[in-house]
RODO-2510 file (C-alpha; in nm, 4 decimals, decimal comma):
residues 413
     n   res          X          Y          Z
     1     x    10,3519    16,2808     6,0925
     2     x    10,7230    16,4474     6,0671
     3     x    10,9946    16,3167     5,8528
     4     x    11,3513    16,4148     5,8132
     5     x    11,5329    16,4225     5,5292
     6     x    11,9018    16,3511     5,4635
     7     x    12,1757    16,2334     5,2472
     8     x    12,5349    16,1890     5,0797
     9     x    12,6905    16,0965     5,4463
    10     x    12,9728    15,9542     5,2045
    11     x    13,0702    15,7555     5,5434
    12     x    13,4670    15,6439     5,4915
    13     x    13,5810    15,9634     5,3071
    14     x    13,9055    16,0887     5,3276
    15     x    13,9959    16,4165     5,1922
    16     x    14,3709    16,4042     5,0237
    17     x    14,4625    16,1755     5,3056
    18     x    14,3152    16,3065     5,5953
    19     x    14,0347    16,0637     5,7634
    20     x    13,6912    16,2383     5,8643
    21     x    13,5725    15,9820     6,1154
    22     x    13,5276    16,2622     6,3657
    23     x    13,3216    16,4787     6,1839
    24     x    13,1055    16,1891     6,0849
    25     x    13,0721    16,0789     6,4676
    26     x    13,0080    16,4791     6,5588
    27     x    12,7322    16,4592     6,2424
    28     x    12,5790    16,1334     6,3815
    29     x    12,5401    16,1926     6,7042
    30     x    12,4054    16,5406     6,6491
    31     x    12,1423    16,3547     6,4125
    32     x    12,0663    16,1289     6,6982
    33     x    11,9452    16,4126     6,9158
    34     x    11,7900    16,5980     6,6436
    35     x    11,5573    16,2910     6,5692
    36     x    11,4190    16,2992     6,9358
    37     x    11,4568    16,7189     6,9604
    38     x    11,1883    16,7063     6,6460
    39     x    10,9906    16,4054     6,7693
    40     x    11,0307    16,2739     6,4048
    41     x    10,8214    15,9774     6,2975
    42     x    11,0946    15,8555     6,0050
    43     x    11,4160    15,9380     5,8732
    44     x    11,5027    15,8953     5,4958
    45     x    11,8444    15,8958     5,3311
    46     x    11,8861    15,9203     4,9771
    47     x    12,1837    15,7514     4,9156
    48     x    12,5747    15,7566     4,9013
    49     x    12,5307    15,6524     5,2598
    50     x    12,9520    15,5272     5,1936
    51     x    13,2302    15,7079     4,9897
    52     x    13,3099    15,3771     4,8259
    53     x    13,1626    15,0350     4,7154
    54     x    13,3947    14,9312     4,9418
    55     x    13,3689    15,1211     5,2559
    56     x    13,6432    15,0455     5,5434
    57     x    13,5105    14,8752     5,8255
    58     x    13,5064    15,1650     6,0683
    59     x    13,2711    15,3322     5,8203
    60     x    13,0092    15,0506     5,8103
    61     x    13,0902    15,0329     6,1830
    62     x    12,9662    15,3951     6,2276
    63     x    12,6209    15,3322     6,0496
    64     x    12,5079    14,9980     6,2402
    65     x    12,6459    15,1979     6,5623
    66     x    12,4147    15,4663     6,4369
    67     x    12,1002    15,2595     6,3648
    68     x    12,1341    15,1183     6,6756
    69     x    12,1764    15,4261     6,8736
    70     x    11,8747    15,6094     6,7362
    71     x    11,6520    15,2927     6,7622
    72     x    11,7286    15,2302     7,1551
    73     x    11,6787    15,6341     7,1987
    74     x    11,3668    15,6556     6,9351
    75     x    11,1831    15,3101     6,9752
    76     x    10,9183    15,4032     6,7358
    77     x    11,1391    15,5412     6,4773
    78     x    11,1295    15,4093     6,0739
    79     x    11,4301    15,4243     5,8835
    80     x    11,4795    15,4438     5,4959
    81     x    11,8604    15,4130     5,3387
    82     x    11,8524    15,3995     4,9530
    83     x    12,1629    15,3368     4,7749
    84     x    12,3596    15,6016     4,5578
    85     x    12,6329    15,5768     4,2371
    86     x    12,8667    15,5620     4,5498
    87     x    12,7293    15,2455     4,7058
    88     x    12,7384    14,8756     4,6604
    89     x    12,3682    14,7731     4,6175
    90     x    12,4904    14,4278     4,7909
    91     x    12,6661    14,5727     5,0687
    92     x    12,4327    14,8478     5,1999
    93     x    12,1576    14,5963     5,1886
    94     x    12,3582    14,3063     5,3341
    95     x    12,2385    14,3463     5,6772
    96     x    11,8747    14,3809     5,6133
    97     x    11,7800    14,0576     5,7827
    98     x    11,9447    14,1351     6,0912
    99     x    11,7642    14,4418     6,1506
   100     x    11,3948    14,5648     6,2632
   101     x    11,2241    14,4385     5,9285
   102     x    10,9322    14,7076     5,9578
   103     x    11,1546    14,9839     6,0809
   104     x    11,4816    14,9865     5,8345
   105     x    11,4835    14,9724     5,5004
   106     x    11,7770    14,9434     5,3125
   107     x    11,7226    15,0071     4,9240
   108     x    12,0367    14,9537     4,7485
   109     x    11,9377    14,8551     4,4084
   110     x    11,6147    14,8803     4,2504
   111     x    11,3837    14,5578     4,3922
   112     x    11,3277    14,3219     4,1873
   113     x    11,1053    14,0035     4,1273
   114     x    11,2045    13,7157     3,9179
   115     x    11,4667    13,9069     3,7749
   116     x    11,2484    14,2086     3,6933
   117     x    11,2245    14,5392     3,8386
   118     x    10,9076    14,5725     4,0690
   119     x    10,7681    14,9077     4,1327
   120     x    10,5424    14,7606     4,4096
   121     x    10,8561    14,6755     4,6184
   122     x    10,9797    15,0267     4,6400
   123     x    10,6434    15,1207     4,8488
   124     x    10,7177    15,1398     5,2079
   125     x    10,4365    15,2542     5,4785
   126     x    10,5184    15,5447     5,7056
   127     x    10,3208    15,5130     6,0169
   128     x    10,3134    15,7436     6,2986
   129     x    10,4062    15,6882     6,6614
   130     x    10,0230    15,4988     6,7143
   131     x    10,1207    15,2858     6,4299
   132     x     9,8934    15,4694     6,1712
   133     x     9,9730    15,4991     5,8335
   134     x    10,0304    15,8652     5,7811
   135     x    10,2322    15,8468     5,4263
   136     x    10,4067    15,6156     5,1818
   137     x    10,7727    15,6284     5,0744
   138     x    10,8489    15,4940     4,6953
   139     x    11,2416    15,4201     4,7839
   140     x    11,3833    15,4759     4,4687
   141     x    11,7556    15,4151     4,4618
   142     x    12,0267    15,5218     4,1922
   143     x    11,8968    15,3642     3,8994
   144     x    12,1494    15,1513     3,6914
   145     x    12,1015    15,0777     3,3085
   146     x    11,9269    14,7136     3,3719
   147     x    11,6662    14,8513     3,6402
   148     x    11,4784    15,1087     3,3558
   149     x    11,2232    14,9572     3,1285
   150     x    11,2020    14,9927     2,7758
   151     x    11,1380    15,3436     2,6795
   152     x    10,7873    15,3608     2,4648
   153     x    10,7954    15,6543     2,1943
   154     x    10,8682    16,0154     2,3386
   155     x    10,8852    15,8643     2,6809
   156     x    11,2246    15,8494     2,8874
   157     x    11,2545    15,5059     3,0270
   158     x    11,2975    15,7548     3,3750
   159     x    10,9846    15,8760     3,3323
   160     x    10,8068    15,5771     3,2652
   161     x    10,9609    15,4359     3,5589
   162     x    10,8696    15,6745     3,8251
   163     x    10,5040    15,7026     3,6457
   164     x    10,4949    15,3239     3,7102
   165     x    10,5872    15,3483     4,0792
   166     x    10,3602    15,6518     4,1444
   167     x    10,0421    15,4776     3,9632
   168     x    10,1407    15,1661     4,2056
   169     x    10,1393    15,3813     4,5149
   170     x     9,8153    15,5444     4,4094
   171     x     9,6954    15,1913     4,3676
   172     x     9,8245    15,0060     4,6702
   173     x     9,7882    15,3342     4,9369
   174     x     9,5224    15,5162     4,8115
   175     x     9,5116    15,8725     4,9151
   176     x     9,8288    15,8846     5,1573
   177     x    10,0681    16,1547     5,0904
   178     x    10,3485    16,0150     4,8791
   179     x    10,7003    16,0721     4,9390
   180     x    10,9303    15,9766     4,6476
   181     x    11,3013    15,9310     4,6859
   182     x    11,5997    15,9679     4,3903
   183     x    11,9738    15,9876     4,3641
   184     x    12,0178    16,1532     4,0189
   185     x    12,0941    16,4943     3,8546
   186     x    11,7817    16,7362     3,8299
   187     x    11,8194    17,0016     3,5752
   188     x    11,8950    17,3182     3,7164
   189     x    12,0707    17,1977     4,0190
   190     x    12,4168    17,3431     4,1338
   191     x    12,6664    17,0953     4,1141
   192     x    12,9916    17,0993     4,3689
   193     x    13,3074    17,0572     4,1101
   194     x    13,5369    16,8742     4,2856
   195     x    13,3512    16,5957     4,4812
   196     x    13,0531    16,4815     4,2737
   197     x    13,0650    16,2246     4,0211
   198     x    12,8919    16,2942     3,7036
   199     x    12,5966    16,0371     3,6430
   200     x    12,4040    15,9218     3,3766
   201     x    12,0244    15,7887     3,4605
   202     x    11,8230    15,6299     3,1725
   203     x    12,0499    15,8246     2,9140
   204     x    12,0047    16,1507     3,0922
   205     x    12,2930    16,3414     3,2493
   206     x    12,0229    16,6244     3,4013
   207     x    11,6345    16,5098     3,4633
   208     x    11,3911    16,7443     3,3953
   209     x    11,1591    16,7828     3,7124
   210     x    10,8370    16,7440     3,5425
   211     x    10,8864    16,3149     3,5760
   212     x    10,7271    16,4424     3,9679
   213     x    10,3484    16,5451     3,9006
   214     x    10,2010    16,7715     4,1479
   215     x    10,0115    16,4611     4,3222
   216     x    10,3701    16,3628     4,4553
   217     x    10,3417    16,5260     4,7983
   218     x    10,7671    16,5422     4,8554
   219     x    11,0654    16,4715     4,6415
   220     x    11,3494    16,3925     4,8453
   221     x    11,6710    16,3644     4,6315
   222     x    12,0426    16,2820     4,7064
   223     x    12,3946    16,3285     4,4961
   224     x    12,4001    16,7159     4,4806
   225     x    12,5993    16,8359     4,7591
   226     x    12,4471    17,1681     4,7986
   227     x    12,1105    17,1975     4,9846
   228     x    11,8540    17,3147     4,7587
   229     x    11,5219    17,3101     4,6293
   230     x    11,4371    17,2319     4,2629
   231     x    11,1839    17,4160     4,0826
   232     x    10,8975    17,1731     3,9884
   233     x    10,5119    17,0486     3,9942
   234     x    10,5339    16,9879     4,4056
   235     x    10,7840    17,0551     4,6364
   236     x    11,1591    16,8719     4,5408
   237     x    11,4662    16,9038     4,7578
   238     x    11,8200    16,7995     4,7992
   239     x    11,9189    16,7061     5,1400
   240     x    12,3021    16,8290     5,0672
   241     x    12,5798    16,6535     5,2223
   242     x    12,5828    16,7271     5,6061
   243     x    12,9105    16,9017     5,5716
   244     x    13,1805    16,9777     5,3185
   245     x    13,3025    16,7344     5,1214
   246     x    13,5717    16,9266     4,9469
   247     x    13,6789    17,3123     4,9611
   248     x    13,4387    17,3936     4,7198
   249     x    13,1674    17,3475     4,9799
   250     x    13,2987    17,5387     5,2614
   251     x    13,0405    17,7952     5,2215
   252     x    12,7506    17,6081     5,1832
   253     x    12,4657    17,6325     5,4701
   254     x    12,4745    17,2652     5,5206
   255     x    12,1265    17,1358     5,6831
   256     x    11,8786    16,8425     5,7432
   257     x    11,5293    16,8875     5,5954
   258     x    11,2630    16,8560     5,8867
   259     x    10,9440    16,7957     5,6567
   260     x    10,5490    16,7547     5,8021
   261     x    10,3405    16,5969     5,5972
   262     x     9,9643    16,6083     5,6376
   263     x     9,7360    16,4319     5,4095
   264     x     9,4938    16,7968     5,3592
   265     x     9,7764    17,0205     5,3323
   266     x    10,0493    16,8483     5,1798
   267     x    10,4060    16,9038     5,2828
   268     x    10,5805    17,1877     5,4479
   269     x    10,9789    17,2031     5,5175
   270     x    11,2280    17,3491     5,7616
   271     x    11,5786    17,3564     5,7212
   272     x    11,8180    17,2873     6,0473
   273     x    12,1631    17,3976     5,9730
   274     x    12,4445    17,0946     6,0657
   275     x    12,7143    17,2171     6,3292
   276     x    13,0466    17,1977     6,1825
   277     x    13,2830    16,9783     6,3552
   278     x    13,6372    17,1175     6,1533
   279     x    13,6214    17,4315     5,9957
   280     x    13,7446    17,4800     5,6161
   281     x    13,9794    17,7971     5,5227
   282     x    14,1447    17,8970     5,1638
   283     x    14,4169    18,1391     5,1201
   284     x    14,3418    18,3488     4,9196
   285     x    13,9429    18,2924     4,9781
   286     x    13,8801    18,3377     4,6171
   287     x    14,1401    18,3259     4,3083
   288     x    14,5106    18,2781     4,3616
   289     x    14,7592    18,5068     4,4782
   290     x    15,1707    18,5493     4,4165
   291     x    15,3201    18,3782     4,6887
   292     x    15,4927    18,6598     4,8555
   293     x    15,0904    18,7615     4,9248
   294     x    15,0444    18,3888     5,0240
   295     x    15,3133    18,3646     5,2620
   296     x    15,2148    18,7036     5,4569
   297     x    14,8544    18,5698     5,4831
   298     x    14,9798    18,2327     5,6398
   299     x    15,2293    18,4118     5,8768
   300     x    14,9387    18,6342     5,9839
   301     x    14,6784    18,3532     6,0364
   302     x    14,6322    18,3100     6,4187
   303     x    14,4172    18,0118     6,4901
   304     x    14,3367    17,7881     6,8645
   305     x    14,4310    17,4889     6,8480
   306     x    14,1307    17,2628     6,8352
   307     x    14,2870    16,9334     6,8989
   308     x    14,5187    16,7000     6,6345
   309     x    14,1834    16,5671     6,4872
   310     x    13,9725    16,8823     6,4376
   311     x    14,2263    17,1055     6,3284
   312     x    14,1342    17,2898     6,0049
   313     x    14,1416    17,2308     5,6780
   314     x    14,3246    17,4582     5,4491
   315     x    14,3704    17,5181     5,0585
   316     x    14,5979    17,7398     4,9036
   317     x    14,6100    17,8741     4,5573
   318     x    14,9293    18,0831     4,4132
   319     x    14,9710    18,2607     4,1207
   320     x    15,2711    18,1997     3,9498
   321     x    15,4464    18,3509     3,6562
   322     x    15,6671    18,0489     3,6139
   323     x    15,8612    17,7555     3,7693
   324     x    15,8829    17,7942     4,1435
   325     x    16,1061    17,4869     4,2909
   326     x    16,0561    17,6326     4,6519
   327     x    15,6682    17,6686     4,6716
   328     x    15,6226    17,3817     4,8899
   329     x    15,9328    17,4704     5,1392
   330     x    15,8259    17,8301     5,1617
   331     x    15,4334    17,7563     5,2177
   332     x    15,5373    17,4672     5,4821
   333     x    15,7900    17,7318     5,6347
   334     x    15,4777    17,9836     5,6703
   335     x    15,2532    17,7152     5,8154
   336     x    15,5256    17,6115     6,0532
   337     x    15,3953    17,5732     6,4196
   338     x    15,0241    17,6484     6,2971
   339     x    14,7448    17,4016     6,4116
   340     x    14,6401    17,3631     6,0376
   341     x    14,6069    17,0809     5,7688
   342     x    14,7402    17,1512     5,3911
   343     x    14,5138    16,9380     5,1723
   344     x    14,6685    17,1057     4,8609
   345     x    14,8403    17,3749     4,6547
   346     x    14,6786    17,4461     4,3931
   347     x    14,8844    17,6422     4,0986
   348     x    14,7582    17,8879     3,8012
   349     x    14,9819    18,0380     3,5890
   350     x    14,9596    18,2772     3,3205
   351     x    14,7492    18,1854     3,0179
   352     x    14,5760    17,9091     3,2092
   353     x    14,2197    17,9036     3,1455
   354     x    13,8823    17,7707     3,3116
   355     x    13,8478    17,8166     3,6752
   356     x    14,0754    17,7632     3,9752
   357     x    13,8560    17,4183     4,0316
   358     x    13,9845    17,2965     3,6890
   359     x    14,3544    17,3558     3,7858
   360     x    14,5239    17,0454     3,9022
   361     x    14,7680    17,0279     4,1834
   362     x    15,0834    16,8245     4,0714
   363     x    14,9891    16,6385     4,4224
   364     x    14,6767    16,5490     4,3244
   365     x    14,6326    16,1584     4,2823
   366     x    14,5032    16,0528     3,9730
   367     x    14,1983    15,9094     4,1393
   368     x    14,0819    16,2376     4,2781
   369     x    14,0558    16,3851     3,8941
   370     x    13,7304    16,3652     3,7235
   371     x    13,7154    16,1418     3,4781
   372     x    13,4602    16,3124     3,2438
   373     x    13,6823    16,6337     3,2734
   374     x    14,0036    16,4722     3,1590
   375     x    13,8304    16,3011     2,8611
   376     x    13,7067    16,6539     2,7090
   377     x    14,0744    16,7866     2,7976
   378     x    14,2129    16,5019     2,6157
   379     x    13,9967    16,5175     2,3348
   380     x    14,0419    16,8574     2,2676
   381     x    14,4253    16,8277     2,2827
   382     x    14,4100    16,5736     2,0079
   383     x    14,1492    16,7228     1,7749
   384     x    14,1692    17,1233     1,8988
   385     x    13,7572    17,1390     1,9654
   386     x    13,5147    16,9538     2,2311
   387     x    13,4044    16,6356     2,1616
   388     x    13,0569    16,6085     2,0143
   389     x    12,7473    16,5285     2,2959
   390     x    12,7076    16,2385     2,1244
   391     x    13,0514    16,1368     2,2049
   392     x    13,0052    16,2441     2,5867
   393     x    12,6773    16,0748     2,6433
   394     x    12,8627    15,7645     2,5013
   395     x    13,1576    15,8085     2,7348
   396     x    12,9484    15,8861     3,0428
   397     x    12,7316    15,5386     2,9507
   398     x    13,1015    15,3493     2,9734
   399     x    13,1896    15,5195     3,2778
   400     x    12,8735    15,5089     3,4451
   401     x    12,8874    15,0898     3,3637
   402     x    13,2036    15,0818     3,5266
   403     x    13,1679    15,2767     3,8308
   404     x    12,8411    15,1307     3,9028
   405     x    12,7828    14,8136     3,7805
   406     x    12,4502    14,6909     3,6501
   407     x    12,3653    14,5187     3,9894
   408     x    12,5921    14,3739     4,2124
   409     x    12,3477    14,1758     4,4772
   410     x    12,3673    13,7994     4,4328
   411     x    12,1056    13,6399     4,2567
   412     x    11,9871    13,9638     4,1140
   413     x    12,0259    13,9542     3,6956
***
């Protein structure tokens, strides 16, 4: 059978105040076409379906309209959506009883029975177009602290949970190929600095790939926005986001993963690049440049106007020797009449350490800053050294409990 893996849609996202609905519409229309063109039997979306736990109405409408449109054009298609750290488990699962129960599966949080996480309820048989089961999906969402078992000596809670799920799949579904999902940070995965929250699952900020044994056919991951494979005992892939969620992702080769699953040969994968509805520009392309150089580069920019909602995004990075009160006026003047959307101006000054991504634009909203980064910087200012690792882990656990409550589904404790 053929499965398409995609992830991290972040429906409802705004980029420094600019709505991205046009980009999401273009992607979902394209994806609908790919489901037909690729003759897919199933679609797996591995978390962060929405950008926030309380997504705007248009974002929710986009999801439901996509599901309806995709099933109209591909009536036998199965869909599996898991929740990510940006999603509300309850909100993602809310329409489950209104949808085709055997075709659309919304797993916002770890399934439970009598209040206890239940491995068996994560297992979803995947059928080909004749209705014959050809694989099974263990749909594991983003895991909150209450989802994990009490760890035995020498074994992490996360490792125990996946071991139990894989054992249940082997017991119930025999030799069917097994696709396992996850929304977590695997060790060795490349991170997008400006658009991904650090998450801690089972006390681990980065998870070792050996939790997935060779008996698993394919591991479908979400959370990291760069499409990438992870070295391990089986095929492990992040599908990545469908288009750049920040300027740091502008050079990624965003794509979907097309997986052919066979009982004998396992999984073979191919990537299909997603078209980009809106371009990203940065001046300069890397690093920072003096204001005179920036002004000259902006004056020389020649861009055709693709329409108000498809105008390219622009980030400018300026090297300053001191205060420059005319900075914004001079940049706005250089951009006058050009069909661009200025997202932010990054200032870098002499003596400022770290990477350019660490520089804070004076216009950046507080909620756009990375909390863990702010914590480390503030600790260094106060004590002159970086916080110890155990304090970082404690901070991350507190942050996770605030950003992702244990479980917000009715009746789940």
